[in-house]
N, C-alpha and C positions, 0 to 999 in steps of 0.2 A: 628617478624612476620610484623612489619611496614615497613621494608625494602622490603619485598616481596610484599605487597600490592601496595608500590610506583612503583616498577619495573613493576607489571602487569598493573597498570593504565597508565603508560608511554607508553606501547605497545599499548594498546587500543586507546588512545589519538593520537599516531603516525598513527595507522591505519585509524582512521576516517578522518584524513586530507589528505589520499592518495585516488587516484581515485576510485571512487565507482563501476566501472564496465569498462570493455574493450569495446571500440568501436566496436571491432569484437570479437565475443565469440570464445575462444580458445577450440579445440577439446581435451579433457584431456583423457589421457590413463587410464586404469583401475588400472594397476598393475605398480608399482614404485619401484625402487631398487637403492640402495646407501649406504651412510655412514654418521655418524655423529662424530663430534669432540667438546668437552666441557669441561668446568671447573666446579668442585663441590666446593661450600662453605659449609663446614660441620660444624654443630653447636652441640656441646656436652652438655648434661646435665646429671650428674651423681652423685653418692654417694657410693663410694667403697674405701676401703684401701687394700685389697687383689689383688694382680696380678696374682698370681699362688700359688702353694702349698707351695713354698719356698720363696715367695717374697711378703712382706707386708710394708706399710708405717704407720707412726703413726697418720697422719691426712688425712681425706678422700679428693680424687679428686672430685670436684663438678661441674666443668664447664670447658669448652675448645672450640677450634675451629681449623679449618685447611683447606687447600686446596687439591684437588685431580683432578686427570685427568678423563674424561669419553671419550671412543672411542669405536665405535661400527658399524657394518654394519646394515643396516635397510632394511625392506620390508614394502610397504605401499599399502593398497587395497582401491580404492575409486570407488565404483561402481555408486555412483551418486554425485551431487555436494555438497550435505549437510553432509550426513553420510559416514563413512569409519572407517578403522582400520589400526593400524601401529605396527611394532614390532621391538624392539632392542634386540640384544644379544651380549654384550660386556664386556669390562673392565671397572669397576667402583671403583675409588679410594676414600675411606672414611677415610684416615689418618688425623692426626691433633696432636695438642698439647694441654695439660691441663694447666690450671692456676696453678702456684706454690703453694704448701702447706708448711706450717710450724708447726712443733710439736716436742716436746722434744728436743728443740734446734737443730733441723735438717730441712734443707729447701730441698724440693723434687720437682724435675722436671720430667715430664713425656711426651713422644711423642709416638705415636702409628702409625702402618702400618697396617690397617684394610682394606684389599682390596677384592673385589668380581668379579666373573663372574656374570653378571646381566641379567636377562630375564624379559624384560618389554613389555608385551602386552598391547595395549590401544585402546579404542574408540575414534575416531576422529569426531568433530562436527565443521561444518562451517556454521554458521547461517546468515551471511552477504553476500551482493554482492561482497565486497572487500574480498581478500584472508587472512582474519584473521581466524585462526582456534583454537580451544580448544581440549584438549586430556585428558583421565582420564583412569586409569587401575591399576592392581596390579603390584607389583615389587617382583621378587623373586631373591635373592642374594645368590650365592654359594661361600662360604669363601674360599679364596686361600692364604691369608696372615694375619697373627695375632700377629705379633711381636711387641716389645715395647722396648724403650730405657729409662732407669731410671737413673737420675743423682741426687745424694745426697751430700750435703754439712753439715757437713763433711760426708765421706763415699765413694765418687767416682761414676764411671759409671757402670751400670749393664744392659745387654740385655738378653731378653728371649722371650718366647711366653705367651700371656694371656691363661689361662685355662678356661674351660666351656664356650668356644665360639661355638655358634650355627653354624653347618655346613650349614644350610639353614635359611636364615632370610626372612620372609614374611612382605611385607609391601604395601604401595600404593603410587601412584603418580598422580599429576594433573598439567596442564600446558597449554601454549598457544604458538602459533607460527605464522609466517607470511611468505608469500611466494613471491618470486621475480622470475620471469621467466628470464632465461638466454639466451633464444633462440627466433627465430621469430615464430610467430604464425603459419606459414605454414610448420614449420619443421616436419618431421616424427618422429625424435627422440626429446624429450622435456627434457630440462634441468631446474631444480629449485633449487635455494638457499633458504633456510629456517632458519632463526635465530629463536631460541626458548628459553623459560624459563620455568622451571619446579620446583615443590616442592615435595620432597620425604620423607616419614614418615614411621613409623611402628616399628617392633620388634627391639629391641637393639641387639648389637653383642653377649652379653653374657647371658646365661640362669640362673645364679645364683647371679649376681651382678647387681646393678642398673645403667645402662649406656645406654641413649637413644641418638640417632643420628638424627637429622633433616637436610636434605640436600638441598640446593638451587642450581640448575644446570642451567647454561647459555651456550648455544652452537650454532653450525650451522650445519645444515644438508645439504647434497647435493644429490638430487634426479634425477634419469633418468627413462624415460618412453617412450614407442614407441606407437605413436597413429595411426599407419597405419590401423591396423585392425578396430579400432574404426571408423575411416573416412569411410571405406568400407562400414561397417555395416550400418552406418547412412545414406549415399548416397542411399542404396537399399531400406531403409524405408521411404524415403521422399514420401510425399503424397500430390497431388495438385488436388483440387476439384472445380467444378464450380456448383453453383445452380442459375438458371436462371428462371424468371417468366414465367409461360405459355403464358400469354398475359400481355403486358404492357398498363395499362389504360392510355388514353390520359389525363383525368382529373377525379376527383371524388368530388362530392358534399358532404360535411360533416357537420354533427349536432354536435357541440362541446359543451359540459358542462364545462364551463370555471370557475375555482375557483376564487373567488374575493379577492385579497390581501387586508387584512384590515389595510394597513399602508398608512400614508401620509408622504413622506420624505421631509425634509426642508433643503435649502442650509445654509451654514455656516454663522453666524453672520446676520441671517435674520429671522424676524418672519412672514414674508409674505408668503403666500401659493406661491410655485414656478409657474411660468408661464407655464410650460409644462402641469400643471393640468388645465383642461377645467373650466373656471369660467364664469358663466352666469349672466346676469343682472336680476333684480327683474322681468322684463317683460318678458324677454326670458324664465325665469325659470317657468313662469305660463304655457307655452306651451310645456315644456319639459316633456317627458315620456321615461321611460327606454326602451320601445319597439323600440323607434327610432334607437337606437344603435344596436339592435339585428337583424334587418331585413334590412341589407345594400342593396344599389343599386347594380345590377349585376356588374358594373365596380370596386366596392370595394370588391368583394368577395375573391380576392387573397391576398396573403401576411398575412400569419397567424400572425407573431409577430406584424406587424402593426395593424392589426385588434383587436388583444388582448390588446395592449398598448392604442388604442383608448378607448376601453372599460375600462381599468383600470384607465386612466387619467380623466375619468367621475366619478370616485368613490365617490365623494362628491356630485355630481348631482343625482347619483343612490340612494345614501343614504338619500338624501333630499326628492327625489320622494317617496321612501318607508316609510319615516317617515310621509310624508303627507298621505299616503295610510293606514298605520297601526298607527292609531291615539293613541292607548293605549301603544304603544311601547316607550321605552326610550334608550338612549345610553350613554355610558361612553367613554371619550376621555381622553387617558393618554399620555401626552407629556413627551418626554425624551430629555435631552440636556447635553452635557459635562460641561456646565456653572452651573448646579445646578437645583434644584426642581423649582424654581420660573422661570427660564428661559424655563423649560420644559412645565410649566403650561401656559406660554405666547403663546407657540406654539399651545397647546390645545384650548386655547381661540381664536385664530386666526380662527381655524376650526369651533368652535362654532358660532363665530360672521358671518361667511359665511352662515351657515345653517339658523341662525335666520333672517338675513337681506334679503337673497336672496329668501330662501324658506318659510320664515314665521314660522319656528318651535318655539315652546314656549321654553323659557330658562330653565324652570323648568325639562323639559325632556331631557336636556343634562347636564351631570355632567363631569367636568374637574378636572384633577389631574396632578401634576408635578413629575417627577423622574429624577434622573441623569442617571440611565440605564433603558432600557426597560425590560420587563418581561423576555424575553429570548434574550439576547445580543449577538451581533456578535463579539464584542471586548471580547475575552476570558482573564481570569486573566494570567498575565505574558507575554501576546502577545507582540511581537516586529515586526513581520514581516506584510508586506501589510496593514499597519495601515491606509494608504491613502485610501484603499478601504473599510474597515470594520468600520471605525469611522463614515462615513457619513451614514451608515446603521442604526447606533443607535440613529441618530438625527432625530426622527420621533414622529408621533402621532399615538397611537394605537386605533383602533376603536373596542370596545366591546360592547357586548348586550346580555342579557338574552333571547331576542326574536330572534330566528334563522332565521326568515324570512328577517330580515334586512341585513344579510350578506350571504345569500344563493348564490350558484353559479348562473351564467347567462349562456343563451344559445346563441351560435354565429353560423351563417350560413356562411360557407366559401367553396372555392374550392381548393383542393389540386392538385397542378400541377405536383408534383412528389411524389406520395405515396410512403411509405416505401417499401410496397410489390412489387414495380416496380423495386427494385434495383437487381442487379446481385451480388451475394455473391462469392467472391474468397476466398479460404482458403488454407493455406500451412501448413504442419506440419511434424515433423519428431521426432524420438525417443529422439534425443538430442537438437532440436530446435537451430540449430547452424548457422542459416543464419544471415549474416551481413545485407542483403537487398534483395529484389526481385522485379522484373518488369514483366509487361505483354506486349507482342506484339500481336496485334489483326489485322488480315488481312481479309478484306471483299471479297465478291464474284468478284469484280471487280479488285482485287490485291491492293487496297489502304490499307495502314498500318497506324495503331495508336498504339502509344506507351503510356502505363500508368505506372506511378511509378516514381522513386523506393519507395518501402514500407518496414517498419521495423515490422509491427504487422503481427499476425498470420492471421488475416482476414481483408478483406477490401470490403465495401459495395460502389458499384459504380451504380449511377442511369442509368437505361436502356435506358432513353431518351438521356442521354449524349453520349452514345455509338453509338446509332443509328442516332443521328443527325436529319437530315430532311428525313431519309428514313423511310418507314412504316414496312419493314421486312428485314432481312439480316442474312445469316449464316457466321459465322466467324470461321477461324482457330485461336485458342489461344495458344500461346508459353509462357510457364512460365519459367523465367530465374531467377535462385536464386544464389547469390554470397555467397559461402560458408566461413567459417572462415579460410580456407587455401587458399584463393584466386581463387578456381575454380569455374566454371560456371556449374550448374546443369540445365538441360533443360527438360521440360515436355511439351507434346503437347496434345490438346483436341479440341473439336469443339463445338459450341453452336449456337442456332438459337434464335433470338428475333423477336417478332412481336408486332407492335403497334396496339392498338384497333382502330377501324375506328370511333367509336362513344363515346361519353361520358357515363359512367356508369348511368343507371337509378336508381338502389337502392342506396339511400344514406349510407353513412358510418357514424360510430359514434366515437367521440373522448371524452375521460375523462382525466383528469390530477389531480394529488394530488401533494400538495406543501410541502416543507420541510423548517424547519428553518435552520440557520446556522450549518453545519456539521451534527450531529446526534442527535439534539435536539428533533427531533420527529422521531417515527419508522413507518413503514408500518402498524403495529398493530393498530396504532391510527385512521386509516382510514378503519379498517375492516368492520365497519358497513356501510360505504358508498359503499365500493366495494361489499358487500354482497347483500345489499338491493337495490342499485341504479344501479350500473354497471352490476352486473351478469344477472338481469332479462332482460336487454336491449340486450342481446347477443342471436341471432337466432340459431337454429341447423345449423351445417355445415359451421360456421363463422371461419374466421382466425382471431386470436388476435396477434397484434404486440405489445409488451410491451418494451418500451426503457427508460432507466433511464439516467439523466443528472445531471451535477453539475455546479456551476460557476467556475471561474479561480482562486479562493482563495485557497491556500494550495498546496500540493505536487500532481503532476499529477498522480502519481501511486495510491496514497490514494483516489483520486476522481474517479478515474477509478474503483477500487475495491468497493468503496462506492455505485456507480451508479449501477454496476452489481449486488449486494447483495440486493439492494432495488428493482430492476426489478424482481429478482428471487423470492423474498418474496411476491412481488405483484401478480405474476403468481400462486404462491402456494395458496393465499387466494382466488382468483378468481376460480382457478380450483376446489378448495373444495366446493365452494358455487355452481358451474355449476353441479357437481356430485349430490349434494343434490336436485337440480332442475331438474335432468333428462336430461339435455342437451347432445346431441350426436354429434359425428363428428366434435369436436372442435380441431383445431390445433393452436399451439403457436409458436411464434418466440420472443425471449427474448434476448435483448442486453443492454450492458451497455456503454455508450459513454464517461463517465466522462466529462472533460471539453472541449472535441473536438469541436473546433469553427466551423467546417464544419457541424457539426450536431446540434449544440446549437440552441434551439428554439429562443432565443433572443441575442442580443449583450450583452456585459458586462460592459457597460459605466455607466449606472445608477443603484442606489441602487436596484429599482424595477426590472430592468432587471435581475440582479444577483439573486434576490428572485425568480423570475419566472423560472430561469435555474435551481434551486434546485427542481427537479421534476421527477415524473414518469409519462409518457404519455401512456395511452392504447388506441390503435387504433382497432376498429372493423370493419372488411372487410366483408360484407355479401357475400354469396356464388354466 
């Protein structure tokens, strides 16, 4: 069995080094027909002396092996990319030779011709993007040959047929294969070559004698399929939709509840608080109040990420101001450094000195500790990728306190110049999702043409202001052009009208954010109390709620996209449940997961704090 495991491992390793997916998705036929040719390695395990009623040997045959041929037509059914079925009906050679035996001064050599017509239906499973597949199912063998040749020394040669041979032998099979396309992606007739490896087991050939056969089969299947009908069906089922806002707001004033990230990050080989954090003198600290950051001048209202980072980079000043205000509260600073606990404690001591010297906080109210790793590290055990990004995230001082008022969120007043509900949503779908790319051609009332794309995703959100430019209203003819996997262009047409609001919205919107540690260290359930008791009561009847999840750029893009979508959907479920309990009515939701999409990321990904703030779900509440 060790050789079987080795061969299967080699197939999987080979497949994993092959292309993970085609640049252009191939339209796959549902039905495939062809044939297979292979070789059997037959492994015998036995314990018998009697060959038939007239022939026996003095010492039992106990093991043997041999080679046989397998040839069969095949039929394969693949209704979807993952599951399917296949059927072989062909010749299956299970012949071989037994190891010589010796007894009563006689040496016996035995070879067999044990052949079958085999019926092998199986379930096919393709779990990966690349065309490695697995199959398993029963095997029914109908015996067509059962002869043997016995040579004895002394004694000579004797030929005959085994007796008590099963006319039908029942067994099972399990195997794997890999598919190589031999035709261009746009060919109506598709041809695939598929090397495969399988293991067969089950009933032995004889009903009254102990003789088992395990067969390892290696072969090559050639498959033919016609994709024309599938292409025609897919083209008919292509759907292209536009969802445009009724009115595009010029701008919206937003009251944002901004979570205060309780980490201070340090540069490598430095115990000094980095210069990007706002550090005050003792004199200026006497005049500092947190409210100065939260009510900016009108010229500073725009630029959400800049506004947030300004608040975050004042975290030590906010903490110092709150410690002065809440005189009975205390704080613990936990420094983490890859150079050890003592180095980590020095980082914590740097923060402590700042709070004591600049804000006059008593030293006994500030506890410091050192650690090699933070409580929830970004560097995972065994990690080897993107260490240049995650290691700096673990070089930090964590601020903790049993007094919740020290680390409660702050409120920011800002202007949204491109609210997400001002986006135009373009969607494309088909039953097989086989577009390589798609583009948009927009023609306005004056005949001016604007082309957008190409895109590869199923949905694209484009700001309405970007489409309108300097116009206040416009009707567009929208032409969708999709490039199919066979090189054809599918066109769909529609119209849309966009109108820009003349005045800024009077009613303010609200924004809330929840933050996550690296990957899945926290779940949305952690914030259920905040979402239920703080966010939900702020939502008036008739509001639109836009929930969008984001991640940083660390890790696989597909994983980050799925993670952001899952968090956004879970957040919506918690809020919706709370609103139903509160009796809120006429609430609409838009939920999106953008993953690490830099076009939609709340922040850049250059600094550790930016990546931490990108691990977020943002809730925008748009009044009616």
